Structures are given as structure tokens and as C-alpha cells.
LUMGU-158494 format. One line per field, with one value per residue (C-alpha): residue in one letter; z, y, x. Coordinates in pm, 1 decimal, always signed. Each point is the difference from the previous one (the first is absolute). Example, Ala and Ser with C-alpha at 12.3 -4.5 7.8 and 13.67 -1.06 7.14 Angstrom:
% residues 2
residu: c(A | S)
w: c(+780.0 | -66.0)
v: c(-450.0 | +344.0)
u: c(+1230.0 | +137.0)
END
This chain:
% residues 432
residu: c(M | I | D | A | L | V | S | W | I | L | T | I | D | W | R | A | T | L | F | G | F | A | F | Y | Y | P | I | F | M | A | W | M | W | I | I | G | G | L | W | F | Y | L | R | R | E | R | G | H | T | E | G | P | R | C | D | D | L | G | A | E | A | A | F | V | S | I | V | I | P | C | H | D | E | A | H | Q | I | E | Q | T | I | R | Y | A | L | A | T | H | Y | P | C | F | E | V | V | A | V | N | D | G | S | R | D | A | T | G | T | I | L | E | R | L | A | D | S | D | A | R | L | R | I | I | H | F | E | A | N | Q | G | K | A | V | A | L | K | A | G | A | L | A | A | R | S | D | Y | L | V | T | I | D | G | D | A | L | L | H | P | H | A | V | D | W | M | M | R | H | L | T | G | G | P | R | V | G | A | V | S | G | N | P | R | I | L | N | R | S | T | L | L | G | K | I | Q | V | G | E | F | S | S | I | I | G | L | I | K | R | A | Q | R | T | Y | G | R | V | F | T | V | S | G | V | I | T | G | F | N | R | A | A | L | D | S | V | G | Y | W | R | T | D | M | V | T | E | D | I | D | V | S | W | R | L | Q | L | D | H | W | D | I | R | F | E | P | K | A | L | C | Y | I | Y | M | P | E | T | L | K | G | L | W | Q | Q | R | L | R | W | A | Q | G | G | V | E | V | M | R | R | Y | G | R | G | L | F | A | W | R | Q | R | R | F | W | G | V | A | L | E | Y | F | T | S | V | I | W | A | Y | V | M | L | A | I | A | V | L | F | C | L | G | P | F | V | P | L | P | Q | Q | W | R | V | A | T | L | L | P | Q | W | N | G | L | L | L | G | A | T | C | L | I | Q | F | L | V | S | L | Y | I | D | Q | R | Y | E | R | V | G | F | L | R | H | Y | F | W | V | I | W | Y | P | L | L | Y | W | T | L | S | T | L | T | A | V | V | A | V | P | K | T | L | L | A | S | P | C | R | R | A | R | W | Q | S | P | D | R | G | L | Q | A | D | K | D | A)
w: c(+2011.0 | +37.3 | +386.8 | -16.4 | -218.1 | +243.9 | +291.3 | -177.3 | -90.6 | +367.6 | +124.6 | -219.7 | +171.8 | -234.9 | +170.0 | -39.3 | -367.1 | -60.1 | +133.7 | -156.8 | -344.3 | +64.8 | +77.1 | -236.1 | -311.5 | -56.2 | +96.1 | -251.8 | -277.7 | +77.0 | -47.6 | -300.3 | -152.7 | +116.7 | -170.2 | -313.4 | -29.9 | +42.0 | -246.6 | -255.8 | +75.2 | -31.8 | -327.6 | -172.4 | +162.5 | +164.1 | -239.4 | -269.1 | +24.1 | -364.3 | -136.7 | -293.8 | -342.2 | -179.7 | -233.0 | -157.8 | -104.2 | -252.8 | -265.3 | +161.4 | +313.5 | +33.7 | -1.7 | +344.4 | +128.2 | +330.2 | +118.6 | +260.1 | +140.0 | +185.6 | +178.1 | +173.8 | -12.1 | -102.5 | +261.3 | -92.0 | -355.6 | -189.6 | +212.5 | -59.4 | -385.9 | -14.4 | +186.2 | -232.9 | -305.0 | +136.1 | -13.4 | -138.9 | -231.1 | -372.1 | -131.6 | +211.1 | +26.3 | +295.3 | +27.1 | +263.2 | +91.4 | +151.5 | +198.3 | +40.8 | +190.5 | +144.8 | +36.5 | -254.1 | -94.0 | -333.3 | -93.9 | +129.9 | -191.0 | -335.0 | +46.2 | +40.5 | -292.4 | -210.7 | +80.9 | -40.5 | -267.7 | +218.4 | +241.9 | -100.7 | +216.5 | +57.1 | +180.0 | +180.7 | +49.8 | +346.2 | +244.6 | -86.8 | +240.1 | -26.4 | -160.0 | -286.1 | -52.1 | -5.3 | -248.5 | -224.1 | +10.4 | -83.9 | -301.3 | -123.3 | +19.8 | -309.2 | +171.3 | +108.3 | +325.6 | +263.7 | +279.6 | +234.7 | +270.1 | +226.1 | -73.8 | +295.0 | -59.1 | -117.5 | -238.9 | +18.5 | -329.5 | -27.1 | +142.3 | -326.3 | -139.3 | +319.3 | -51.9 | -375.9 | +74.1 | +164.5 | -227.3 | -307.1 | +174.4 | -4.4 | -181.5 | +346.2 | +179.7 | +59.8 | +229.8 | +188.6 | +323.5 | +52.5 | +317.8 | +141.7 | +236.7 | +232.6 | -46.6 | +297.9 | +340.8 | +191.1 | +261.3 | +210.0 | -208.6 | -313.3 | +133.5 | +122.1 | -350.7 | -170.1 | +209.0 | -41.2 | -383.0 | +47.5 | +281.2 | -42.7 | -362.4 | -164.1 | +196.5 | -44.7 | -375.1 | -23.7 | +219.1 | -180.1 | -351.3 | +133.6 | +143.6 | -293.1 | -43.2 | +81.9 | +193.1 | -198.4 | -249.4 | +111.4 | -80.1 | -27.2 | -286.0 | -186.1 | -347.7 | -190.3 | -306.6 | -200.1 | -98.2 | +372.5 | +81.0 | -299.2 | +103.2 | +348.0 | -115.9 | +123.4 | +338.0 | +181.0 | +80.3 | +301.2 | +216.7 | +232.4 | -56.2 | -381.8 | +36.6 | +238.0 | -202.6 | -317.0 | +160.3 | +99.3 | -316.4 | -204.2 | +213.5 | +17.1 | -386.1 | +47.1 | -99.6 | +172.0 | +212.4 | +96.8 | +233.3 | -124.6 | +308.6 | -235.1 | -186.4 | +248.7 | +12.0 | +269.2 | +179.7 | +271.1 | +269.9 | +264.8 | +312.3 | +198.5 | +199.1 | -197.6 | -328.8 | +90.3 | +149.8 | -324.3 | -220.1 | +207.7 | +44.3 | -387.0 | -30.6 | +268.2 | -191.0 | -318.5 | +153.1 | +130.3 | -337.8 | -181.9 | +256.1 | -17.8 | -391.7 | -80.2 | +317.7 | -125.3 | -311.3 | +201.1 | +115.9 | -349.2 | -14.5 | -319.1 | +252.1 | +255.1 | -41.5 | +121.0 | +315.6 | +195.7 | -48.4 | +50.3 | +314.5 | +119.8 | -53.8 | +158.0 | +302.6 | +47.9 | +22.2 | +256.6 | +190.9 | -0.2 | +155.3 | +266.6 | +87.3 | +33.4 | +230.1 | +213.8 | +43.6 | +72.9 | +250.8 | +168.6 | +11.5 | +133.6 | +271.7 | +266.5 | -53.1 | -104.9 | +208.8 | -251.0 | +55.6 | +93.4 | -323.4 | -194.8 | +213.1 | -163.7 | +274.8 | -220.9 | -366.7 | +75.3 | -151.9 | +212.7 | -110.3 | -311.8 | -90.3 | +23.6 | -228.2 | -252.8 | +24.8 | -75.3 | -305.7 | -111.8 | +28.2 | -180.9 | -288.2 | -17.8 | -5.0 | -263.2 | -230.4 | +32.8 | -74.8 | -327.2 | -93.1 | +88.1 | -356.8 | -94.4 | +275.5 | +13.5 | +365.7 | +208.0 | +109.1 | +360.0 | +8.2 | -119.1 | +246.1 | +288.0 | -116.3 | -115.4 | +355.2 | +65.6 | -270.0 | +216.0 | +230.9 | -246.2 | -301.3 | +158.1 | +180.2 | -310.2 | -210.5 | +270.0 | +14.2 | -382.3 | -57.0 | +283.6 | -175.9 | -356.7 | +41.4 | +69.4 | -186.8 | -315.0 | +40.7 | +62.8 | -278.4 | -320.9 | -251.2 | -293.1 | +88.3 | -216.5 | +187.9 | -49.9 | +23.4 | +304.7 | +30.3 | +313.1 | +277.5 | -158.0 | +311.8 | +164.9 | -223.2 | -326.3 | +140.4 | +74.6 | -340.5 | -180.7)
v: c(+3793.0 | -317.7 | +31.3 | +38.5 | -309.0 | -193.9 | +111.9 | -97.3 | -336.1 | -65.8 | +99.1 | -270.3 | -295.6 | -252.0 | -306.1 | +127.3 | +109.8 | -359.2 | -158.2 | +260.5 | -62.1 | -398.1 | +35.1 | +243.8 | -86.8 | -331.9 | +139.6 | +281.3 | -240.6 | -249.0 | +265.6 | +138.5 | -361.3 | -49.0 | +326.2 | -45.2 | -377.1 | +77.2 | +283.5 | -244.1 | -270.4 | +231.5 | +141.4 | -298.3 | -315.4 | +38.4 | -126.4 | -110.0 | -360.2 | -89.5 | -246.6 | +61.2 | -39.3 | -54.2 | -255.0 | +286.5 | +165.0 | -270.8 | +112.2 | +354.0 | -117.1 | +109.6 | -290.1 | -43.2 | -188.6 | -171.8 | -21.4 | -247.8 | +1.6 | -324.5 | -138.7 | -349.7 | -20.9 | -381.9 | -66.7 | +308.4 | +113.5 | -251.6 | +116.1 | +357.5 | -34.5 | -181.8 | +260.9 | +273.4 | -195.1 | -8.4 | +373.1 | +108.8 | +259.3 | -13.6 | +38.2 | -60.1 | -182.4 | -132.6 | +55.0 | -193.0 | +80.2 | -286.3 | +196.2 | -252.8 | -249.3 | -285.5 | -229.2 | -147.8 | +337.1 | +18.8 | -329.2 | +48.3 | +319.7 | -168.2 | -284.7 | +267.9 | +206.0 | -303.1 | -32.6 | +367.6 | +232.4 | +309.4 | -89.2 | +107.9 | -77.9 | +204.7 | -188.8 | +151.6 | -211.1 | +166.1 | +185.2 | +358.8 | +141.4 | +86.6 | +346.0 | -143.4 | -272.7 | +248.1 | +213.0 | -289.1 | -114.7 | +361.5 | +45.4 | -342.9 | +64.1 | +72.7 | +236.0 | +367.9 | -106.3 | -225.5 | -170.5 | -149.6 | -259.1 | -191.2 | -367.3 | -116.2 | +207.1 | -117.7 | +254.8 | +49.5 | -58.1 | +361.3 | +183.4 | +80.2 | +155.3 | +220.6 | +119.7 | +55.2 | +230.7 | +244.8 | -48.2 | +62.4 | +273.3 | +287.1 | +97.4 | +77.9 | -326.4 | -157.6 | -280.9 | -163.4 | -165.2 | -320.2 | -154.9 | -301.6 | -249.3 | -236.9 | -375.7 | -154.2 | +39.6 | -288.5 | +186.2 | +318.4 | +173.4 | -98.5 | +94.5 | +342.3 | +75.7 | -61.1 | +270.8 | +219.7 | +11.2 | +97.0 | +246.9 | +162.2 | -54.6 | +26.9 | +293.6 | +174.0 | -46.8 | +134.7 | +298.9 | +90.2 | -26.9 | +250.5 | +241.6 | -3.6 | -257.8 | -360.1 | -119.3 | -310.7 | -221.5 | -373.4 | -197.4 | -300.8 | +130.2 | +325.3 | +117.1 | +223.9 | +226.9 | -92.7 | +377.2 | +94.4 | -279.0 | +108.1 | +358.7 | -84.2 | -268.7 | -297.5 | -177.1 | +82.7 | -293.2 | +168.0 | +37.7 | -268.2 | +96.4 | +49.8 | +61.4 | +290.3 | +153.7 | -4.7 | +146.2 | +294.4 | +57.2 | -26.5 | +248.1 | +239.6 | -2.6 | +93.1 | -339.8 | -83.3 | -300.3 | -160.1 | -258.3 | -253.9 | -211.3 | -225.8 | -111.8 | -305.2 | -229.1 | -272.6 | -59.0 | -184.1 | +211.8 | -95.4 | -182.3 | -4.6 | +287.0 | -27.1 | +14.8 | +290.3 | +194.4 | -47.6 | +98.8 | +310.4 | +105.8 | -2.7 | +216.2 | +241.3 | +18.1 | +68.5 | +315.4 | +119.0 | -57.8 | +215.1 | +283.8 | -4.6 | +7.6 | +217.3 | +213.5 | +327.7 | -14.8 | +28.4 | +339.7 | +139.3 | +169.5 | -215.7 | -306.1 | +130.4 | -267.2 | -240.4 | +185.9 | -166.5 | -361.0 | +92.5 | +181.5 | -292.2 | -236.8 | +231.1 | +50.7 | -362.7 | -67.8 | +280.8 | -172.8 | -330.3 | +148.0 | +190.8 | -320.4 | -167.6 | +308.4 | -49.2 | -372.5 | +63.8 | +255.9 | -261.3 | -261.6 | +228.0 | +144.5 | -269.8 | -22.2 | +355.9 | +319.1 | +216.3 | +354.6 | -5.3 | +131.2 | -277.2 | -282.3 | -239.7 | -187.5 | -225.1 | -103.7 | -114.5 | +210.0 | +249.6 | +198.3 | +111.3 | -341.5 | -107.7 | +290.7 | -98.2 | -364.5 | +113.8 | +200.1 | -310.2 | -211.9 | +263.4 | -2.0 | -380.5 | +0.2 | +260.7 | -164.2 | -346.3 | +102.3 | +175.1 | -319.5 | -263.1 | -51.9 | -126.7 | -261.3 | -341.6 | -3.5 | +256.2 | +317.0 | -55.3 | -309.0 | +207.1 | +267.4 | -241.0 | -84.1 | +354.8 | +146.7 | -168.8 | +211.0 | +289.1 | -231.2 | -194.8 | +218.4 | +333.7 | -164.1 | -161.5 | +324.7 | +191.9 | -242.0 | -31.1 | +378.8 | +50.0 | -278.5 | +103.9 | +364.4 | -77.5 | -324.9 | +184.3 | +312.8 | -209.3 | -252.3 | +16.1 | +202.4 | -203.7 | -341.1 | -200.4 | -99.6 | -380.3 | -213.7 | -201.9 | -209.7 | +100.4 | -207.7 | -76.1 | -145.8 | -317.6 | -116.8 | +72.1 | -199.6 | -287.2 | +3.8 | -1.4)
u: c(+1609.3 | +191.5 | -12.9 | -371.8 | -46.0 | +216.7 | -196.5 | -319.5 | +113.3 | +109.1 | -348.1 | -161.7 | -129.6 | +138.1 | -150.7 | -351.0 | +94.2 | +102.9 | -300.5 | -237.7 | +165.0 | -17.0 | -363.1 | -153.0 | +198.5 | -173.4 | -347.7 | +42.3 | +116.4 | -273.4 | -269.8 | +168.7 | -9.6 | -364.6 | -114.2 | +201.0 | -86.8 | -384.4 | +8.9 | +165.7 | -265.4 | -289.9 | +103.6 | +152.3 | -132.3 | -333.3 | -267.3 | +228.4 | -100.2 | +12.4 | +244.0 | +238.9 | -139.0 | +333.9 | -153.6 | -200.4 | +317.5 | +92.8 | +244.3 | +1.6 | +171.7 | +368.6 | +251.0 | +159.0 | +311.7 | -7.0 | +371.2 | +106.7 | +362.7 | +72.6 | +295.2 | -17.8 | -390.2 | -18.4 | -250.3 | -224.5 | +58.4 | -234.1 | -294.8 | +105.4 | +36.1 | -337.3 | -175.4 | +152.7 | -106.3 | -353.7 | -36.0 | -338.4 | +145.1 | -37.9 | +361.9 | +315.3 | +314.4 | +212.0 | +367.0 | +175.0 | +366.0 | +197.5 | +253.8 | +265.2 | -204.4 | +202.0 | -311.6 | -241.8 | -160.1 | +136.4 | -96.0 | -359.6 | -16.2 | +107.6 | -253.9 | -281.8 | +114.3 | -20.9 | -376.6 | -98.5 | +126.3 | -83.7 | +291.0 | +341.9 | +313.8 | +320.3 | +296.6 | +282.0 | +304.0 | +64.2 | -202.9 | -16.9 | -250.8 | -365.6 | +47.0 | +208.4 | -258.4 | -286.5 | +184.7 | +76.7 | -361.0 | -123.0 | +231.8 | -87.3 | -370.1 | -201.2 | -244.8 | +24.4 | -181.5 | +150.8 | -151.1 | +291.8 | -59.0 | +215.1 | +106.2 | -214.1 | -317.3 | -327.2 | -168.2 | -389.3 | -179.7 | -119.6 | +308.4 | +157.2 | -324.3 | -42.8 | +367.7 | -24.5 | -307.1 | +251.3 | +294.0 | -192.5 | -216.6 | +245.5 | +326.1 | +187.8 | -93.1 | +334.6 | -94.7 | -294.0 | +54.7 | -206.5 | -138.5 | +162.4 | -161.2 | +144.3 | -64.7 | +169.8 | -202.7 | +119.1 | +170.9 | -31.0 | +251.8 | -172.6 | -346.4 | +135.6 | +154.5 | -350.8 | -151.6 | +315.9 | -29.1 | -358.1 | -5.4 | +359.3 | +146.6 | -327.5 | -117.9 | +337.6 | +9.9 | -368.3 | +108.6 | +324.5 | -177.0 | -256.2 | +245.8 | +235.6 | +282.0 | +33.0 | +318.3 | +28.8 | -174.9 | -47.2 | +318.5 | -234.2 | -247.3 | +35.1 | -97.9 | +241.3 | -4.7 | +310.0 | +53.2 | +16.0 | +253.8 | +203.4 | +2.0 | +159.5 | +228.0 | -193.7 | +87.5 | +337.5 | +219.2 | +169.6 | -329.1 | -99.7 | -368.3 | -50.4 | -368.0 | +43.3 | +280.0 | -195.8 | -312.6 | +200.5 | +177.8 | -331.9 | -168.4 | +288.2 | -18.9 | -355.4 | -150.5 | -330.5 | -17.8 | -344.2 | -129.3 | -258.7 | -129.0 | -190.9 | +310.8 | +51.9 | +310.3 | +42.2 | +332.6 | +169.9 | +162.4 | +267.0 | -135.7 | +312.3 | +150.8 | +329.2 | -166.8 | -219.2 | +310.0 | +191.2 | -296.0 | -80.1 | +363.5 | +27.8 | -300.0 | +143.6 | +328.4 | -187.4 | -164.3 | +332.8 | +170.7 | -251.6 | +13.5 | +392.9 | -2.7 | -299.4 | -52.4 | +161.3 | -212.4 | -303.6 | +55.6 | -87.1 | -359.5 | -77.0 | +11.1 | -231.2 | -253.6 | +275.2 | +57.1 | -276.3 | +118.9 | +352.1 | -62.7 | -219.5 | +289.9 | +268.9 | -223.7 | -53.6 | +382.5 | +30.3 | -292.7 | +175.5 | +317.3 | -213.8 | -159.9 | +351.6 | +119.0 | -308.7 | +66.9 | +368.1 | -77.7 | -247.2 | +267.6 | +264.8 | -224.5 | +66.7 | +366.7 | +111.1 | -65.3 | -191.9 | -137.8 | -356.9 | -118.4 | +156.0 | -151.2 | -251.3 | -195.7 | -189.7 | -65.7 | -346.5 | -285.8 | -186.5 | -296.4 | +177.2 | +102.3 | -393.3 | -71.8 | +261.0 | -124.0 | -359.3 | +124.4 | +167.6 | -314.3 | -201.8 | +260.9 | -22.9 | -364.7 | -41.9 | +276.7 | -112.9 | -359.3 | +127.2 | +212.5 | -259.3 | -102.1 | +339.8 | +23.8 | -160.4 | -85.7 | -181.7 | +191.9 | -94.3 | +225.2 | +298.0 | -94.5 | +63.8 | +357.1 | +86.1 | -35.9 | +350.7 | +152.7 | +123.5 | +191.2 | +179.4 | +34.5 | +71.5 | +279.3 | +129.6 | -33.2 | +180.5 | +289.8 | +35.1 | -9.2 | +274.1 | +212.8 | -53.4 | +121.4 | +357.8 | +5.5 | -108.7 | +216.3 | +319.5 | -64.4 | +194.2 | -191.0 | +118.2 | -103.8 | -250.6 | -316.9 | -37.0 | -307.2 | -78.3 | -310.3 | -207.7 | -156.3 | -329.1 | -161.4 | -49.0 | -298.1 | +201.7 | +291.8 | -239.7 | -170.0 | +340.8)
END
């Protein structure tokens, strides 16, 4: 039996297998996202053009707390608070958590609180990390419904109402992920990310919601049911991506997570390669962390709705290492004598690469068309920039996944994840 298995393994053309997997996997996933995203759009978005009528709720509207953790946000926090206080929802409060800021963040928050009774401030003497700040804000909140946003995010006036429709619409709705939109568009990296959030992230969230489970809520804007958070112990302090971790724990505890594309929140994203690398490496580490911590529990039959999203992530990590192996074989070819079956003559796309490129363009076209109502400019302008996405972000995703696996597995499991302010783009720095 073993001899037969070894003989079969030796007969496999591993080079063809590697190239076949590298080629067919992104095509398969692209069409899964297209089909799932279109199904979500046709059932839940198309024709739903009416705006929120939260003013009609009056005294019947459920009270909601907007929680804003912030650390060294002096250049942005005043605008963030003013946008939050401008929310068109009948009854709400804003709880800002100053997480040991070393700049003027605390002073600005106190000044704003003096002028508006709806704003309450919590001060930490030292930086405790985003997870601790979120938990402190949640415990201090007076509502059973929470909307959390980042300290540099600008909340759309109707975002809270759209999220509350879900949170109050069912007893097992644990969280609602909002729809972040990119503000900085002055560089190629910024413009590509505008298209990415529409054509990749937005479409994936729609598809995952259609098929069963969502990999993660948005760390920028999410609505939570306090009962759901309480049942899973709130946010963990030792995870580098608290949003991915809490998403998995909520769904493993059979709470429902929804995606509301009309709950908009505007943000600045990195526009330097260094800032982009740090951000995406942290995201990749977060995925490895949840797979390491909760992977065994996924084998239970009662978690079968989670199998699709877990398999998608695990396969994407394998794909990253396959792409790295192909690149290494190509680089070794001119210098090291390799068996014929292991030689990679070129990395340039052939006919199969053209098919993959055409699939990507179809995906971008469909997703940008679905998402066009949430953008201020025409989707064709984003379509021009997003065609550069595979060249830049597939390379970046491959490298971050390859680095994240050993970095996460070798890291100390008991450390606390501390807050680090991200690169918010050239325009944000200029405005500061």
C-alpha cells in the first residue's frame, strides 16, 4: 500500500500541478465572489433606494452608543467627533476613549465634551491597546447597542440608522459590518485602494454573507449587540487584529454577522509602501492567529457554515506559498541545474494568464457597478486604476502571507497587542 502511494506520488508532474493550482484557484474564487456578490445585490440592494426614516421612530428608537477608541489622534479627532455628533439618529451618545495619548488628544476631547453633553470621555494614563480601549468604552456605554469606529474615521450621518435596523431586527444578530470608503486619492496607491475596497473587499463581504459566514467585520466601523460581546468575553488583548478575532468568536458561538453596504464611514488609508506593508502584514497575522487558535473547533459539524470561509483562507495561504515556490524556481533556473520538470522558463502570462486577467476585469466591472452608488465619482474612473490591482496587491498579499505564518507561529502567545497609529496617507499628513 505504501509502495503504491510512493509510486503514485513520484509519477505526479508537480510543476504542472503547481502552475495549475496557481492559475485555477484565483479564477475559481473570482467567480465564487462574483456569483455570491451578485446574489447579495439582487436580493438585498437592487431597488432599495429609499433613505432611512429614523426621524419617524421618535421615542421608539433604541438608544445607541458610538464608541471611539483613540490614541495620538490630535490632528483628526475633532473632525471625527463632530461627524459622530452629527449623526441623524434620534437618541445616541458618543463615548471617546483616550488610550494614553501623548499629544493633545485628551485636551481636545475635554473641550468638545464641555460643549456637548452627548459626548463622554474616558482617559487612560498609559496606552493599553485598542482591545482594552474598546472594552472600556463598551462597559461604560449606557446602551445595549454599540457602534464602534476608529479615531480617524468620519461617520456618515445615516450609518447608525442602517446598522440599528439589523441589530434590532433579530435576537441572534451579534454584529453588523459597515462599509468603509477611502478619502485619500492623490497617489496611485490611494486610487488603487479606492477600487480595491469596492471591487475586492466589498464583493468578498457580500459573497461571504451569501454563502454563510463573514471572515471579519470592518475594524473601521461595526455595530455590536452588547449581549453578543458579553457572551464571548469582548475583545481579546493578545490578538493583533481584534476585529478578526471577535468576528470568529461571535460566529463560532452562533451569533449572526451581517454586512450593510449603506452604513458608510470615510477613512484615510496608507499611501506609502512601508505603511501599506505594515497594515497588510498585520491583517495577514490576524488570519493566521485565528486559524491557529480556533482551527480545531471548526471540525465540529455544528460549525459547518464556517467551513467555507475557513477553507478559503487556508487555501489562499497555500496559494501564496505556491506562488513563492514558482518564483524561486524561476530565479534558480539560470544558476542551478534543475530537473526538466522543475524548470520555470518564464513568469510572463501566456494564454492562461490572459484568461485570468479577463476574469479579474469582469470581477472588477461587476463589483464596481454594484458599488457605484456609494462613490462620489463614476465607477469607470476607478475601473481604470483598479486594473493595476493584480500586479501590486497580489504580490503584496503573497509576501505578507508568507511572512505572517512563521512570524505568528513563533511569536509569544501571551503578549499584549499595543496600539500603533497607521500611515494615513500623504493628504492626511498634509492636512495635519
